C-alpha positions in Angstrom: 0.2 118.9 -26.0 -3.0 119.3 -27.9 -4.2 117.5 -31.0 -7.3 118.5 -32.9 -9.1 116.3 -35.4 -12.4 116.7 -37.1 -14.5 113.6 -37.5 -14.9 112.5 -41.1 -18.4 113.9 -41.3 -20.4 116.4 -39.3 -19.6 119.0 -36.7 -17.7 116.8 -34.1 -14.2 117.8 -33.1 -12.0 115.4 -31.3 -9.4 117.1 -29.0 -6.6 115.0 -27.4 -4.8 116.6 -24.5 -1.7 115.3 -22.7 0.7 116.9 -20.3 0.4 120.5 -19.4 -1.2 122.8 -22.0 0.7 125.9 -23.0 0.0 129.1 -24.9 1.6 127.5 -28.0 -1.0 124.7 -27.9 -3.8 127.3 -28.2 -2.1 128.8 -31.3 -2.9 125.5 -33.0 -6.2 124.7 -31.3 -8.0 128.0 -31.6 -7.7 128.5 -35.4 -8.7 124.9 -36.2 -11.8 125.0 -34.0 -12.8 128.5 -35.3 -12.5 127.2 -38.9 -14.9 124.4 -38.0 -17.3 126.8 -36.3 -17.3 129.0 -39.4 -18.0 125.9 -41.5 -20.7 124.2 -39.3 -22.0 126.9 -37.0 -22.3 125.1 -33.7 -19.8 122.3 -33.1 -19.6 119.4 -30.6 -16.3 118.8 -28.9 -14.9 115.5 -27.4 -11.9 116.3 -25.1 -9.9 113.2 -24.4 -7.5 113.8 -21.5 -4.7 111.3 -21.0 -1.9 112.0 -18.5 -3.3 115.6 -18.3 -1.6 118.0 -15.9 -3.6 121.2 -16.5 -2.6 124.5 -17.9 0.1 127.1 -17.6 -1.1 130.5 -16.6 -0.9 131.8 -20.2 -2.8 128.8 -21.5 -5.5 129.2 -18.9 -5.9 132.9 -20.1 -6.1 131.7 -23.7 -8.8 129.2 -22.7 -10.9 131.8 -20.9 -10.7 134.1 -24.0 -11.7 131.3 -26.3 -14.6 130.4 -24.0 -15.9 134.0 -23.9 -15.6 134.4 -27.6 -17.4 131.1 -28.4 -19.9 130.9 -25.5 -22.7 129.8 -27.8 -20.8 128.0 -30.5 -20.3 124.7 -28.8 -23.4 122.6 -28.6 -22.1 119.6 -26.6 -18.9 119.0 -24.7 -17.8 115.5 -23.7 -14.8 115.3 -21.3 -13.1 111.9 -21.1 -10.6 111.6 -18.2 -8.7 109.5 -15.8 -8.6 111.5 -12.6 -11.2 112.6 -10.0 -10.3 116.3 -10.5 -10.9 116.0 -14.2 -14.5 115.0 -13.4 -14.9 118.3 -11.6 -14.0 120.1 -14.8 -17.5 119.5 -16.1 -19.0 121.6 -13.3 -16.2 124.2 -13.6 -16.8 124.7 -17.3 -20.6 125.4 -17.1 -20.4 129.1 -16.5 -18.2 129.5 -19.5 -20.4 127.9 -22.2 -24.0 127.3 -23.1 -23.0 123.7 -24.1 -24.5 120.6 -22.6 -21.5 119.1 -20.7 -20.9 115.5 -19.6 -17.9 113.8 -18.0 -17.0 110.2 -18.8 -14.3 108.0 -17.2 -11.7 106.4 -19.5 -13.6 103.1 -19.6 -16.7 105.0 -20.8 -14.9 106.5 -23.9 -17.1 104.6 -26.4 -20.2 105.9 -24.6 -18.8 109.5 -24.8 -18.2 109.1 -28.6 -21.8 107.9 -29.1 -23.2 110.7 -27.0 -21.2 113.5 -28.7 -22.3 112.2 -32.1 -26.0 111.6 -31.3 
């Protein structure tokens, strides 16, 4: 499941992901983030992963297409996670975006929110 919320002010998007992401999740995620990109130009994205189990093959394809289309539209990407493999996602994402990317463990969530908004 994926939930997208814009912070009250500014260009920060909070994305909560749980379980395994599917193509249907991207049908909700992509239009919302693209709307915010049109409104603000570059956006900053905070991805909060809780009990996250990755992507289906179709969702992975949707993610790659989104990344290619918006390579320069994301200014900062903060990943907050719970598992060692999630920390590796920060390195995995680098070729797909020009964003500055940082990973934060769950107990550093407040630091992630401060960094993404700074």
